[in-house]
Structure formats: structure tokens, C-alpha cells
C-alpha positions in Angstrom: 18.5 13.6 -8.7 17.7 10.2 -7.2 14.0 9.4 -7.4 11.6 6.9 -5.8 9.2 5.9 -8.6 6.5 4.1 -6.7 5.4 1.6 -4.0 6.6 -1.6 -5.7 5.7 -4.4 -3.4 4.2 -5.5 -0.1 4.9 -8.7 1.7 1.9 -9.9 3.9 2.1 -12.6 6.5 -0.7 -15.1 6.2 -1.9 -18.0 8.4 -3.1 -20.4 5.7 -1.0 -20.0 2.5 -3.3 -22.0 0.0 -6.5 -20.4 1.3 -4.8 -17.0 1.0 -3.6 -17.7 -2.6 -7.1 -18.8 -3.5 -8.6 -15.5 -2.1 -6.0 -13.2 -3.7 -6.3 -14.9 -7.1 -10.1 -15.7 -7.3 -11.6 -12.8 -5.3 -9.1 -10.0 -5.7 -8.1 -11.3 -9.2 -4.3 -11.3 -9.0 -2.1 -13.6 -11.0 0.3 -16.0 -9.3 3.7 -15.6 -10.8 5.9 -17.9 -8.7 6.7 -19.7 -5.5 9.8 -19.8 -3.3 9.9 -21.5 0.1 6.9 -20.5 2.2 6.1 -17.6 -0.1 3.8 -17.0 -3.2 4.3 -14.1 -5.5 1.5 -12.3 -7.3 0.8 -9.3 -9.6 -2.2 -7.4 -10.9 -3.1 -7.6 -14.6 -1.9 -4.0 -15.4 1.4 -4.3 -13.6 4.5 -5.2 -15.6 7.0 -6.2 -12.9 7.2 -9.8 -11.7 5.2 -9.2 -8.5 3.8 -6.5 -6.3 2.4 -8.8 -3.5 4.2 -11.6 -1.6 2.2 -13.9 0.7 4.3 -15.6 3.3 3.1 -18.3 5.6 3.7 -17.5 9.3 1.8 -18.0 12.6 0.9 -14.3 12.8 -0.8 -12.0 10.2 0.4 -8.6 9.3 3.0 -6.8 7.2 6.5 -8.3 6.8 7.9 -5.5 4.6 7.0 -2.9 2.0 9.4 -1.7 -0.7 9.8 1.2 -3.1 11.3 1.0 -6.6 14.0 3.6 -7.4 14.8 4.9 -10.8 18.4 3.7 -11.2 20.7 1.2 -9.4 22.9 4.1 -8.3 20.0 5.5 -6.4 20.4 2.7 -3.9 23.7 4.1 -2.7 22.4 7.6 -2.6 19.4 6.7 -0.4 21.5 4.3 1.7 23.7 7.2 2.7 20.8 9.5 3.4 19.1 6.9 5.6 22.2 6.3 7.6 22.6 10.1 8.1 19.1 10.3 9.5 20.1 7.7 12.0 18.5 4.5 10.7 20.7 1.4 10.2 20.8 -0.1 6.7 21.7 -3.6 5.4 22.1 -4.9 1.9 19.9 -7.8 0.7 21.6 -9.9 -2.0 20.1 -10.5 -5.4 17.7 -13.4 -5.6 17.2 -13.7 -1.8 13.6 -13.6 -2.9 12.2 -14.7 -6.3 13.0 -12.4 -9.3 14.4 -9.6 -7.0 17.7 -7.8 -7.4 19.7 -6.2 -4.6 17.9 -4.1 -2.1 18.6 -1.7 0.8 16.8 -2.7 4.0 16.0 -0.4 6.9 13.5 -0.1 9.7 11.2 3.0 9.8 10.8 5.1 13.0 7.4 3.3 13.3 9.1 -0.1 13.4 8.0 -1.3 9.9 10.6 -3.1 7.7 11.1 -1.2 4.5 13.3 -1.7 1.4 14.4 0.2 -1.7 15.3 -1.7 -4.9 15.7 -1.2 -8.6 16.0 -4.5 -10.3 13.1 -6.9 -10.5 11.9 -9.4 -13.1 9.8 -8.2 -16.0 6.7 -10.0 -17.1 4.6 -7.3 -18.8 0.9 -6.6 -18.4 -1.9 -9.0 -19.4 -2.8 -6.8 -22.4 0.7 -6.3 -23.6 2.3 -3.1 -25.0 1.4 -3.3 -28.7 -2.2 -2.3 -29.7 -3.5 -3.3 -26.2 -7.1 -3.8 -25.3 -8.3 -1.7 -22.3 -8.6 -4.8 -20.0 -8.0 -8.5 -20.3 -10.9 -10.8 -21.3 -9.7 -13.4 -18.8 -9.9 -10.9 -15.9 -11.1 -12.5 -12.6 -12.7 -11.1 -9.4 -12.2 -7.5 -8.5 -9.3 -7.3 -11.1 -7.5 -4.2 -9.8 -5.0 -2.4 -12.0 -2.3 -2.4 -9.4 -1.2 -2.3 -5.8 -2.0 1.3 -4.9 -0.9 2.3 -1.4 -0.6 1.1 2.2 -1.8 2.6 5.5 0.4 1.8 8.5 0.1 2.7 12.2 2.8 4.1 14.5 3.3 6.2 17.5 5.8 8.9 16.3 4.2 10.2 13.2 6.2 13.5 13.2 9.5 11.6 12.9 8.3 9.1 10.3 6.9 12.0 8.2 10.1 13.9 8.5 12.0 10.7 7.4 9.9 10.3 4.2 10.1 14.0 3.3 13.8 14.7 4.2 15.3 11.4 3.3 13.2 9.8 0.6 12.0 13.1 -1.0 8.2 12.4 -0.5 5.8 15.2 0.0 2.8 15.4 2.4 -0.6 15.8 0.7 -2.8 15.7 3.8 -2.5 15.5 7.5 -4.8 15.0 10.5 -4.0 17.0 13.7 -5.5 17.7 17.1 -7.8 20.7 17.1 -5.0 22.9 18.4 -2.6 21.7 15.7 -0.1 20.5 18.3 -0.1 16.8 17.6 0.0 14.9 14.3 -2.5 12.1 14.2 -2.4 11.2 10.5 0.0 11.7 7.6 -0.6 11.1 3.9 2.5 11.0 1.7 3.2 10.8 -2.0 6.1 10.4 -4.4 4.1 10.1 -7.6 1.1 12.2 -8.6 -1.5 10.1 -6.6 -3.2 11.6 -3.6 -1.1 9.2 -1.5 1.4 6.4 -2.0 1.7 5.7 1.7 0.0 6.9 4.9 0.3 6.6 8.6 -2.2 7.0 11.4 -1.6 7.2 15.1 -1.6 3.7 16.7 0.7 0.9 17.8 4.1 0.6 16.0 4.8 -1.9 13.2 1.1 -2.6 12.4 -0.8 -2.7 9.1 -4.1 -1.0 8.8 -4.6 -1.9 5.1 -3.1 -2.7 1.7 -5.1 -1.0 -1.1 -5.6 -2.0 -4.7 -6.6 0.5 -7.4 -9.7 0.1 -9.5 -11.1 2.5 -12.1 -14.3 3.9 -10.8 -17.1 3.9 -8.3 -18.8 1.4 -10.5 -15.8 -1.0 -9.9 -16.1 -0.3 -6.1 -19.7 -1.4 -6.2 -18.8 -4.4 -8.4 -16.2 -5.3 -5.8 -18.9 -5.1 -3.1 -21.1 -7.5 -5.0 -18.2 -10.0 -5.5 -17.3 -9.8 -1.8 -20.9 -10.7 -0.9 -21.0 -13.5 -3.4 -17.8 -15.0 -1.9 -19.0 -14.1 1.7 -15.9 -12.1 2.4 -16.2 -10.2 5.7 -16.6 -6.4 5.2 -15.2 -3.7 7.3 -16.9 -0.8 5.5 -19.2 -0.9 2.5 -18.9 1.5 -0.5 -18.4 5.2 0.5 -16.2 8.2 -0.2 -13.2 9.5 1.7 -13.0 13.2 2.5 -9.2 12.8 2.7 -8.0 12.1 -0.9 -11.6 12.3 -2.2 -11.3 8.6 -3.2 -14.1 6.1 -3.4 -13.6 3.1 -1.2 -14.6 -0.3 0.2 -12.8 -2.2 3.0 -12.8 -5.9 3.7 -10.6 -8.7 5.2 -8.5 -11.4 3.7 -8.7 -14.9 5.3 -5.9 -14.1 7.8 -7.6 -10.8 8.9 -5.4 -8.4 6.9 -7.5 -5.5 5.8 -7.7 -4.8 2.0 -9.2 -1.8 0.2 -10.5 -1.4 -3.3 -9.7 2.3 -4.0 -10.9 4.5 -7.0 -10.4 8.1 -7.9 -8.6 10.5 -5.6 -7.2 13.8 -6.8 -3.9 14.4 -8.7 -1.1 15.7 -6.5 1.6 18.1 -7.5 5.0 18.9 -5.8 3.9 22.5 -5.1 0.5 21.8 -3.7 -0.2 23.0 -0.2 -0.8 20.3 2.5 -4.5 19.9 3.3 -5.2 19.7 7.1 -8.1 17.9 8.8 -8.6 18.4 12.5 -9.4 15.6 15.0 -13.0 16.8 15.5 -13.7 16.3 11.8 -11.8 13.0 11.4 -15.0 11.0 10.9 -16.0 13.1 7.9 -12.4 13.1 6.7 -12.3 9.3 6.5 -15.9 8.4 5.8 -17.4 11.5 4.2 -21.0 10.4 4.2 -21.3 8.6 7.5 -19.2 11.2 9.3 -18.1 8.9 12.0 -15.5 6.1 12.4 -16.5 2.5 13.1 -14.9 0.8 16.1 -13.5 -2.0 13.9 -11.8 0.6 11.5 -9.6 1.9 14.3 -9.0 -1.4 16.2 -8.7 -4.2 13.6 -5.0 -4.1 12.9 -2.5 -6.8 11.9 
């Protein structure tokens, strides 16, 4: 059976390319792996593919596209057919349209976000290698996350986009946020791996990015991230806390273009047969910020 392995890459639009590259390499701690046109390609130290983040200079911040890696090249045709049957239009993107990328299937989600599926991508290996590796690289910089972890996007029709990911792309729903009466879906947390979520949606304007998250090991690393962000005077959205949803430990902050980032640790292991956890709207503050138990105004409104 065709399988989506993971969230493979995100392309973010940035206003000042060099300032953004400096931030993502020095503060976040990613490695620059190449340049092509107005785009710079980066990866985390524990990722082996050529890149997981693309920064592209534009006049407006936000998300350009996100892409999932499938297990085999044949899976592209399988999912292409299923996407078309659902009612979304697909187009093929040729190999090497972007640096080190093979052919991809492009489509637009019911929430207006551009999405791709791909299999082939250049291989660089992790910074510690695959033979007798150390647990982390001595040359690690900044927050030094292991990998790109997940994205949270906003959209109006969460019921349809959730159905798309479950019926078409074989995702499962780990958690959801509903109105108290259960009639309307306000948040949807989806997974294709064994993480608490690989992608999530909350009610809001279509085609917007809430945040792109990077995985760190522990709460200690979340606090270290907070220290580094203060040292570099990076603007915070939320200082270290815990999520009720996913049970992860978290900190939110903004890149130089205003795109929100997260350093995320922990979270439970998900399984295909787990029941979906439900949070109701009256408890959404506790669901998102378990200790504070209320949402900040910026958390809901600062979107790119």
C-alpha cells in the first residue's frame, strides 16, 4: 500500500533573504545546503535529505508550499489518482525545478495551501554520520533542532481538509477541537508517522501559516532555546510552557519576516488504532497552553 513517510519540506516566503539565512543558521542552527535563484536551502543536523526548509525572497511573508515524502516513486501516481478523485486538480512538477528535487505532484488543499508529494531528493546524510555516530555534533549551533517536525496551518473548512488527509492521503486524526455542542470542527491534528501530529489546522483565514515547528529533545532544550532567543533579542510569542494537546513542551517566536517558529519537545507516541482525543472550545486555552489556561491575542492573530 502507498505510504506517506513524513513531512519532508516547507518553503517559507521571507522579506530579507540574507537576514533570514543568518537567523535560520545562527539562531535556529540549520545548515545551508545550496542556493538557486531567489531561494536558499537548509537542513537540520539530524536530517539526511538535502533540505527540509526553503527560504524564498518575496514581498510578503508566509508559506509558499509544504511537501510530504512518499515511500516509492510509484506512490506518486497512486496518490495523484486519489487526489483527482477527491476533486482537487494535480499538476506534475519536473525534476530539478528546485535544487536537488525529483519529480513532484502538486495540488491545492481545500484550505488554499499549496502542497506537494515527492519521493526523490538529494541525499547528504546527518552531521554525525551513520557509522559509530556521536549523539550530537560538536559543531552544533544555536537551538540545533533534530529536524523539521510539523506545521500548523489555518483554514475555514476544517471538516473537508481533515477528510482529504484521512481519505486521500491515509493520515489519521490524533486530536480535535470542537464547539461545546460538537457540531463544528475548530482544530484538527493529523499524523502519518507515530508522532502526536505531523500537520495540524485551526479555524482561521485560508492559506495562512500559523507556525513551522522544529523538534528538540527535551524541556531542557526548550529552555536553552529561550535563553538563546533572548541573547539574540528574537521576539517571543509565548515563553516555555506545555501543550495540553499533544502533551508537548513548547516555545513560540518569530523569524525576521514575522513567520512564527516553534521549538517543540516531547509529545506522546501515536498509533493507528488510537481513539481521537477531543477538546471542547471552552477548554481550548488549557488545551493549547496547559499552565496559563488562556490564549494570548497574538497567538490567534499573528499569521503569515
